[in-house]
C-alpha positions as CSV (number, residue, x, y, z in Angstrom):
1,M,52.8,2.7,-30.4
2,N,50.1,2.7,-32.7
3,Q,48.4,3.2,-29.4
4,L,50.2,6.6,-28.6
5,L,49.8,8.2,-32.1
6,N,45.7,8.1,-32.5
7,P,44.6,10.0,-28.9
8,K,41.8,11.5,-30.5
9,K,40.6,8.3,-32.3
10,A,40.9,6.4,-28.6
11,N,39.1,9.3,-26.7
12,K,36.4,8.9,-29.1
13,A,35.9,5.1,-29.2
14,L,36.4,5.3,-25.4
15,F,33.3,7.9,-25.3
16,M,31.1,6.0,-28.0
17,N,31.8,2.7,-25.5
18,T,31.1,4.8,-22.4
19,F,27.5,5.6,-24.1
20,A,26.7,2.8,-25.5
21,F,27.3,0.7,-21.9
22,T,25.3,3.4,-20.2
23,I,22.3,2.7,-22.5
24,C,22.6,-0.9,-22.4
25,F,23.0,-1.1,-18.5
26,S,19.6,0.9,-18.4
27,V,18.0,-1.6,-20.4
28,W,19.4,-4.5,-18.8
29,L,17.7,-3.5,-15.3
30,I,14.7,-2.3,-16.5
31,N,12.0,-5.1,-14.8
32,A,13.3,-3.9,-11.6
33,V,11.3,-0.9,-12.2
34,L,8.7,-2.1,-14.9
35,V,8.0,-5.4,-13.2
36,T,7.6,-3.8,-9.5
37,F,5.4,-0.9,-11.5
38,L,3.3,-4.0,-13.1
39,V,2.6,-6.1,-10.1
40,D,1.5,-2.9,-7.6
41,N,-0.6,-1.6,-10.0
42,Q,-2.1,-5.4,-10.7
43,V,-1.9,-5.2,-14.3
44,Y,-0.2,-8.9,-13.8
45,N,-1.1,-10.8,-10.8
46,W,2.3,-12.2,-10.3
47,T,3.5,-13.9,-7.5
48,S,6.6,-12.9,-5.6
49,I,8.5,-15.6,-6.7
50,Q,7.5,-15.1,-10.6
51,V,8.7,-11.4,-9.9
52,G,12.0,-12.7,-8.5
53,W,12.4,-14.9,-11.6
54,L,11.8,-11.9,-13.8
55,I,14.0,-9.1,-12.3
56,G,16.6,-12.4,-12.0
57,I,16.5,-13.5,-15.9
58,P,18.4,-10.3,-17.2
59,V,21.0,-10.7,-14.8
60,L,21.6,-14.0,-15.3
61,T,21.9,-13.9,-18.9
62,G,23.7,-11.3,-19.1
63,A,26.2,-12.8,-17.1
64,L,26.9,-15.9,-18.8
65,F,26.8,-14.6,-21.8
66,R,29.8,-12.2,-20.8
67,L,32.6,-14.4,-21.7
68,P,31.2,-15.3,-25.4
69,A,30.9,-11.6,-25.8
70,G,34.5,-11.2,-24.7
71,L,36.0,-13.9,-26.7
72,L,34.0,-12.6,-30.2
73,T,35.4,-9.0,-29.5
74,D,39.2,-10.4,-29.2
75,K,38.4,-12.5,-32.5
76,F,36.3,-9.6,-34.5
77,G,37.0,-6.1,-32.7
78,G,34.7,-4.0,-30.7
79,K,32.9,-2.1,-33.9
80,P,31.0,-4.9,-35.2
81,V,30.4,-6.9,-31.8
82,F,28.9,-4.1,-29.9
83,T,26.9,-2.8,-33.5
84,I,25.4,-6.5,-33.8
85,L,24.5,-6.5,-30.1
86,L,22.9,-3.0,-29.8
87,L,21.0,-4.1,-32.6
88,F,19.8,-7.6,-31.3
89,C,18.9,-6.3,-27.9
90,A,16.6,-3.9,-29.4
91,L,14.6,-7.2,-30.7
92,P,13.4,-8.3,-27.5
93,V,13.0,-5.4,-25.8
94,Y,10.7,-3.9,-28.5
95,A,8.5,-7.5,-28.5
96,L,8.2,-6.9,-24.8
97,S,5.4,-4.1,-25.3
98,Y,3.7,-7.1,-26.8
99,A,4.1,-9.5,-24.0
100,D,0.9,-10.6,-22.4
101,S,1.7,-13.4,-19.5
102,F,5.0,-14.8,-18.0
103,F,6.1,-16.5,-20.4
104,D,6.3,-13.8,-23.1
105,Y,7.9,-11.3,-20.6
106,A,10.2,-14.0,-19.1
107,L,11.2,-15.2,-22.9
108,C,11.7,-11.1,-23.9
109,S,13.8,-10.7,-20.7
110,L,15.5,-14.0,-21.8
111,G,16.7,-11.7,-24.9
112,F,17.2,-8.4,-23.6
113,G,19.5,-9.7,-20.7
114,L,22.4,-10.1,-23.1
115,S,22.6,-6.0,-23.2
116,G,24.5,-6.9,-19.8
117,T,27.2,-8.7,-21.7
118,S,28.1,-5.3,-23.1
119,F,30.5,-4.4,-20.1
120,A,32.9,-7.4,-21.9
121,V,32.3,-6.5,-25.4
122,G,33.6,-2.4,-24.1
123,I,36.1,-3.6,-21.8
124,A,38.2,-5.5,-24.6
125,Y,37.3,-2.9,-26.9
126,S,38.6,0.2,-24.8
127,S,41.7,-1.3,-23.6
128,V,43.0,-2.0,-27.2
129,W,43.1,2.3,-27.8
130,F,45.2,2.8,-24.7
131,P,48.7,1.7,-23.0
132,K,49.2,-0.4,-20.1
133,E,49.6,3.1,-18.0
134,K,46.4,4.6,-19.2
135,Q,44.1,1.6,-19.2
136,G,43.2,2.0,-15.5
137,T,41.8,5.5,-16.0
138,A,40.5,4.7,-19.3
139,L,38.7,1.2,-18.1
140,G,37.3,3.5,-15.2
141,I,35.5,6.2,-17.0
142,F,33.8,3.3,-19.6
143,G,33.0,1.4,-16.5
144,A,31.1,4.6,-15.0
145,G,28.2,3.5,-17.3
146,N,27.3,1.7,-14.6
147,I,25.2,5.0,-14.0
148,G,22.3,3.2,-16.6
149,A,20.9,1.8,-13.4
150,A,20.1,4.9,-11.9
151,I,19.0,6.3,-15.0
152,T,16.5,3.7,-15.0
153,T,15.0,4.2,-11.1
154,L,15.1,7.6,-11.5
155,V,13.6,8.2,-14.8
156,G,11.6,5.1,-15.3
157,P,9.2,5.8,-12.6
158,K,8.2,9.5,-13.5
159,L,8.2,8.3,-17.4
160,L,6.3,5.2,-16.4
161,Y,3.5,7.8,-14.5
162,F,3.9,10.1,-17.9
163,L,2.9,7.4,-19.9
164,T,-0.2,6.1,-18.3
165,D,-1.2,9.2,-17.8
166,G,-1.1,9.4,-14.2
167,K,-2.0,5.9,-14.2
168,T,-5.8,6.2,-15.0
169,N,-4.2,4.4,-18.4
170,L,-2.1,1.7,-17.6
171,E,-1.7,0.1,-21.0
172,G,0.3,3.3,-21.5
173,W,3.3,0.8,-19.9
174,R,3.8,-1.1,-23.1
175,T,5.1,2.3,-24.8
176,M,8.2,2.4,-22.8
177,P,10.0,-1.2,-23.8
178,K,9.8,0.9,-27.5
179,I,11.6,3.9,-26.3
180,Y,14.3,1.9,-24.8
181,A,14.4,-0.3,-28.1
182,I,14.5,3.2,-30.2
183,A,17.6,4.3,-27.8
184,L,19.1,0.8,-28.8
185,V,19.1,1.1,-32.3
186,V,20.2,5.3,-32.1
187,T,22.7,4.1,-30.4
188,A,23.9,1.3,-33.2
189,I,23.8,4.2,-35.9
190,L,25.6,6.0,-33.6
191,F,28.7,3.2,-32.6
192,F,29.0,2.1,-36.5
193,L,29.3,5.4,-38.0
194,M,31.6,7.3,-34.9
195,T,34.0,4.1,-33.9
196,E,36.4,2.5,-35.7
197,N,37.1,-1.3,-35.6
198,K,40.2,-2.7,-33.4
199,K,41.3,-6.0,-32.5
200,A,43.4,-7.6,-30.1
201,A,46.8,-9.1,-30.6
202,T,45.3,-12.7,-30.1
203,A,42.7,-12.6,-33.1
204,K,44.4,-15.0,-34.8
205,K,44.1,-17.5,-31.9
206,T,41.9,-20.7,-31.9
207,L,39.8,-20.4,-29.5
208,K,41.4,-23.5,-27.6
209,G,44.5,-20.9,-27.7
210,Q,41.9,-17.7,-26.5
211,L,40.8,-20.1,-23.6
212,A,43.7,-21.0,-22.7
213,P,44.3,-17.7,-20.2
214,L,41.4,-19.4,-17.6
215,K,43.6,-21.9,-16.2
216,D,45.1,-19.5,-14.5
217,T,44.2,-19.4,-11.0
218,R,44.4,-15.5,-10.7
219,V,41.6,-15.3,-13.1
220,W,39.2,-16.8,-10.8
221,R,40.4,-14.9,-8.0
222,F,40.1,-11.8,-9.6
223,G,36.9,-12.9,-10.4
224,L,36.2,-14.1,-6.6
225,Y,37.0,-9.6,-6.1
226,Y,34.7,-8.6,-8.9
227,F,31.8,-10.8,-7.2
228,L,32.4,-9.0,-4.2
229,V,32.6,-5.5,-5.8
230,F,30.6,-5.6,-8.6
231,G,27.6,-8.5,-8.0
232,C,27.2,-7.5,-4.2
233,F,26.8,-3.8,-5.8
234,V,24.0,-5.0,-8.1
235,A,22.4,-7.5,-5.5
236,F,22.0,-4.5,-2.6
237,A,20.6,-2.1,-5.5
238,G,18.3,-4.5,-5.6
239,W,18.1,-5.1,-2.0
240,L,18.1,-2.2,0.3
241,V,15.1,-1.3,-1.2
242,P,12.9,-3.6,1.0
243,Y,15.7,-3.5,3.8
244,Y,14.9,0.6,3.8
245,T,10.8,-0.2,4.1
246,N,11.1,-3.1,6.4
247,V,13.6,-1.9,8.9
248,Y,13.5,1.7,9.0
249,R,9.0,1.9,7.6
250,L,10.2,4.5,5.3
251,D,7.9,4.8,1.9
252,L,8.8,3.5,-1.8
253,I,9.6,7.1,-3.2
254,T,12.3,7.7,0.1
255,A,13.4,4.2,-0.1
256,G,14.4,4.4,-4.0
257,I,15.8,8.0,-3.7
258,L,18.8,6.7,-0.8
259,V,19.2,3.6,-3.1
260,S,20.0,5.3,-6.2
261,C,22.6,7.7,-3.6
262,F,23.8,4.2,-3.4
263,S,24.2,3.2,-6.9
264,L,25.0,6.7,-8.4
265,P,27.8,7.8,-6.5
266,S,29.3,4.0,-6.6
267,A,29.0,4.8,-11.1
268,L,30.9,7.9,-11.0
269,I,33.7,7.1,-8.4
270,R,34.7,4.2,-10.6
271,I,36.7,6.6,-12.7
272,A,38.6,8.1,-9.6
273,G,39.2,4.3,-8.7
274,G,41.1,3.6,-12.3
275,W,42.9,6.8,-12.0
276,L,44.1,5.9,-8.4
277,S,45.0,2.5,-9.9
278,D,46.9,4.1,-12.2
279,I,48.8,6.4,-9.7
280,W,49.0,3.8,-7.0
281,G,48.5,0.5,-8.6
282,A,45.6,-1.5,-8.5
283,R,47.0,-4.1,-5.5
284,K,47.3,-1.4,-3.0
285,V,43.8,0.1,-4.2
286,M,42.2,-3.2,-4.0
287,Y,43.8,-3.6,-0.5
288,W,42.1,-0.4,0.8
289,V,39.1,-1.6,-0.9
290,L,38.7,-5.2,0.7
291,G,39.9,-3.7,4.4
292,S,37.3,-1.2,4.2
293,T,34.3,-3.7,3.5
294,V,35.6,-5.8,6.2
295,V,35.3,-2.7,8.2
296,I,32.1,-1.3,7.0
297,S,30.6,-4.8,6.9
298,I,31.3,-5.4,10.8
299,M,29.4,-2.1,12.0
300,L,26.6,-2.6,9.6
301,V,25.9,-6.4,10.9
302,I,24.8,-5.0,14.2
303,P,20.8,-4.9,13.6
304,K,18.4,-2.6,14.7
305,M,17.1,-4.2,18.1
306,D,14.8,-3.3,20.8
307,I,15.8,-6.6,23.6
308,Y,14.3,-6.7,26.7
309,A,15.9,-9.6,29.4
310,D,16.0,-10.3,33.1
311,G,18.6,-8.4,35.1
312,K,20.5,-8.6,38.0
313,G,17.5,-9.5,40.9
314,V,17.6,-9.5,44.9
315,V,17.6,-13.1,47.0
316,N,16.3,-12.9,50.4
317,K,19.1,-13.4,52.9
318,K,17.1,-15.5,55.2
319,A,14.0,-17.2,55.7
320,G,10.9,-15.3,56.5
321,I,7.4,-14.1,55.9
322,V,6.7,-10.9,53.4
323,T,5.4,-8.7,55.4
324,E,4.9,-5.5,53.1
325,V,5.3,-5.3,48.9
326,T,5.3,-1.6,48.1
327,A,6.9,-0.4,44.5
328,E,9.8,0.7,46.3
329,Y,10.7,-2.0,48.4
330,V,10.0,-5.8,49.4
331,K,9.8,-6.5,53.3
332,V,10.8,-9.8,54.6
333,D,10.2,-9.9,58.5
334,D,12.1,-6.6,59.5
335,L,15.0,-6.8,56.4
336,K,13.4,-4.3,53.6
337,Y,15.1,-4.9,50.1
338,P,15.0,-1.7,47.9
339,I,13.7,-2.1,44.6
340,A,15.4,-0.2,41.6
341,Q,12.9,2.1,39.9
342,K,12.5,2.1,35.9
343,G,13.8,5.6,34.9
344,T,12.9,7.6,31.4
345,S,16.1,7.6,29.8
346,L,14.4,5.3,26.6
347,A,11.0,6.8,27.1
348,N,11.3,8.6,24.0
349,V,14.3,6.8,22.1
350,E,12.3,6.8,18.5
351,N,12.9,10.3,17.7
352,E,15.8,10.9,19.3
353,F,19.3,10.7,17.6
354,R,21.8,8.3,19.2
355,I,24.8,6.6,17.6
356,F,25.6,4.0,20.3
357,P,23.1,1.4,22.0
358,A,21.5,2.7,25.2
359,K,20.7,0.5,28.1
360,E,18.2,0.8,31.0
361,V,17.9,-1.3,34.2
362,W,15.3,-1.7,36.4
363,Q,13.9,-4.3,38.8
364,E,9.8,-5.8,39.8
365,A,8.9,-8.0,42.9
366,I,7.6,-11.0,42.1
367,V,6.3,-11.8,45.8
368,E,3.3,-11.2,47.8
369,V,2.4,-10.7,51.2
370,G,2.0,-13.6,53.7
371,A,4.3,-15.9,51.0
372,K,6.9,-17.7,53.2
373,I,10.2,-17.3,51.9
374,D,13.3,-19.6,51.9
375,K,16.9,-18.5,52.0
376,K,18.3,-17.3,48.4
377,E,14.6,-17.5,47.3
378,L,14.4,-14.7,44.5
379,L,12.2,-11.7,45.8
380,I,13.0,-9.5,43.3
381,K,13.7,-9.6,39.2
382,G,15.7,-8.0,37.3
383,R,14.7,-6.5,33.7
384,T,16.9,-5.2,31.4
385,H,16.4,-3.1,28.3
386,I,18.7,-2.4,25.6
387,Y,17.7,-0.4,22.2
388,F,19.8,0.1,19.6
389,Q,18.6,2.6,17.1
390,A,20.8,1.8,14.0
391,N,20.3,5.2,13.4
392,L,18.7,5.7,9.3
393,W,21.0,8.4,8.4
394,I,24.4,6.8,9.4
395,F,23.0,3.8,8.0
396,A,22.8,5.4,5.0
397,I,25.7,7.2,4.9
398,L,27.8,4.1,5.2
399,S,25.8,2.0,2.8
400,V,26.2,4.8,0.3
401,L,30.5,4.7,1.3
402,M,30.2,1.4,0.7
403,G,29.0,1.7,-2.4
404,C,31.7,4.2,-3.1
405,I,34.2,2.0,-2.1
406,W,33.0,-0.9,-4.4
407,G,32.8,1.3,-7.2
408,I,36.9,2.2,-6.8
409,G,37.1,-1.7,-6.5
410,M,35.1,-2.0,-9.9
411,A,38.2,-0.3,-11.7
412,A,41.2,-1.3,-9.5
413,V,39.9,-5.2,-10.5
414,Y,40.6,-4.2,-14.5
415,K,43.6,-2.7,-13.7
416,H,44.6,-6.0,-13.1
417,I,43.5,-7.4,-16.0
418,P,45.6,-6.1,-18.8
419,E,48.2,-6.1,-16.4
420,Y,48.7,-9.9,-15.9
421,F,46.7,-10.7,-19.5
422,P,47.5,-7.8,-21.8
423,S,46.6,-9.9,-25.1
424,E,43.4,-11.5,-23.4
425,V,41.9,-8.9,-22.2
426,G,38.2,-10.1,-23.7
427,V,38.4,-13.7,-22.1
428,V,39.8,-13.0,-19.1
429,G,37.6,-9.9,-18.7
430,G,34.6,-11.7,-19.5
431,M,35.3,-14.5,-17.4
432,V,35.4,-12.0,-14.8
433,G,32.5,-10.3,-15.9
434,V,30.6,-13.7,-15.6
435,L,31.6,-14.4,-12.2
436,G,31.0,-10.6,-11.0
437,G,27.2,-11.5,-13.0
438,L,26.4,-14.3,-11.1
439,G,26.8,-12.6,-7.8
440,G,24.3,-9.7,-8.7
441,F,21.8,-13.2,-9.1
442,I,23.4,-15.1,-6.8
443,C,23.6,-12.6,-3.5
444,P,19.8,-11.7,-3.2
445,I,18.6,-15.3,-3.0
446,L,21.3,-15.7,0.1
447,F,20.2,-12.6,1.3
448,G,16.7,-13.9,1.6
449,Y,17.5,-17.5,3.0
450,L,20.0,-15.2,5.5
451,L,17.0,-13.4,6.2
452,R,14.6,-16.2,6.9
453,G,17.1,-18.7,9.3
454,T,18.1,-15.5,11.2
455,G,15.1,-13.3,11.1
456,L,17.7,-9.8,10.9
457,W,17.3,-8.4,7.7
458,S,21.7,-7.2,8.7
459,S,22.4,-10.8,8.0
460,S,23.7,-9.7,4.6
461,W,26.4,-7.7,5.8
462,L,27.4,-10.6,7.7
463,L,27.8,-11.9,4.5
464,M,29.6,-9.9,2.9
465,F,32.1,-9.1,6.0
466,F,33.1,-13.2,5.6
467,L,33.1,-12.6,1.3
468,G,35.1,-9.2,1.7
469,L,37.7,-11.3,4.5
470,A,37.9,-14.0,2.2
471,C,38.9,-12.0,-0.8
472,L,41.2,-10.1,1.8
473,I,43.2,-13.3,3.2
474,W,43.4,-14.9,-0.1
475,M,44.8,-12.0,-1.6
476,H,47.1,-11.1,1.2
477,R,48.5,-14.9,0.9
478,V,49.0,-14.2,-2.7
479,I,51.2,-11.3,-2.4
480,Q,53.1,-12.5,0.7
481,K,54.1,-15.8,-1.6
482,M,54.8,-13.2,-4.4
483,T,57.3,-11.1,-2.7
484,K,59.1,-14.1,-1.3
485,Q,59.9,-15.2,-5.1
486,E,60.9,-12.1,-6.2
487,T,63.1,-11.8,-2.6
488,L,64.6,-15.3,-3.9
489,E,65.1,-14.3,-7.5
490,S,67.1,-11.3,-6.5
491,I,69.2,-12.9,-4.5
492,N,70.1,-15.8,-6.7
493,I,71.0,-12.8,-9.5
494,L,73.2,-11.6,-6.8
495,D,74.7,-14.8,-6.4
496,Q,75.3,-15.0,-10.1
497,V,76.8,-11.7,-10.4
498,N,79.3,-12.1,-7.2
499,S,80.4,-15.4,-8.3
């Protein structure tokens, strides 16, 4: 009842939660911009493996410590936990400005990676302020703090250019971590002054009691959903940059803009996802999200390709001697065999707008005048050219659409949690967040292995297809089982009434 009597306090807590989460999320992904800048400008000669680790370390630590952060929030409340987290993360971010080796940088990244745990803190702290019927919208608004990733992607490169005087003073990069550290400290002060603490109903439980919900299979099912909609979102936010530069030969700036188009709408539409989950129910929304993931993934699996293969040829009808070979036909004794000519339909295909694959067939003579040819021996071989443009703009629109669908899915997943675990949002939300964060760390590695194994950049979407299909099948089977059980319970109640 207290939740309904303090809408102003609830809205203030939600606003500060979302603001703090946005700042933390921008810090969490700072390495994606800063490490790339340092390597591209040869400030440090780190290998691609070292770069991968520096980008992945904050994501990994932010994921692994979400569960402890959720437990602490349930136990002590969001105000002290979020304030301490902001102040603590400011220290390694500031120390990053003095890093001068791979080890120093990795150690600082390990520290400020804890900013990624802000999601578990904010989810638990936001949920205690709102009644069940409004938690989907509230958590959707909070989740829009993912926009912090787009802020760093868009503002970070320009800020570095300014701080380094147009890249003439490369040591100026050290000011950027200091600016981010100051932002964390200011946010901590504002958060402490403008929020009121509120604990979950399970605050007095022992650690064993708090962890008890993790025995429920639903927690791990929700975690798999979040592995897909959040983990893969984070993974593609980084993977799409080399995807665009390699497959479509785009420059880095253009690729960055298109990737921002993928991440920015996804964060904002998460609010709509929470609202839709409140109106229609999280279950229906997840059906739509997972089904759409499967369909769009299949559309994106087909790679950009330019394939030449053998086609339908012409064989000799009876033994004889080749008497004439021209561009138009082959003559064996008195029999003339026409040659299909190559057309011009694919002559300028790179500069045309095509949605579907295009095919062109023609034939070429493989015999010479005077050759003795047996019956059914090949005279003219067939050639087939198949070209699929995988049009850039269609690909970009589909990838943005996928990002938006995943944004809705993120809100829907977290709408499930207070419905099934109303008093354990911190621990359950933390565990689900751990699995989602691990997706952001593991998926790029899997993408790399798939690329090396298949030679196809689109193989990453094949993984999305199978992952989406697995989630959809698991959810559908569980819902069928629940529906059957509810039907049996209704029949038993009717039997008892009638008897």
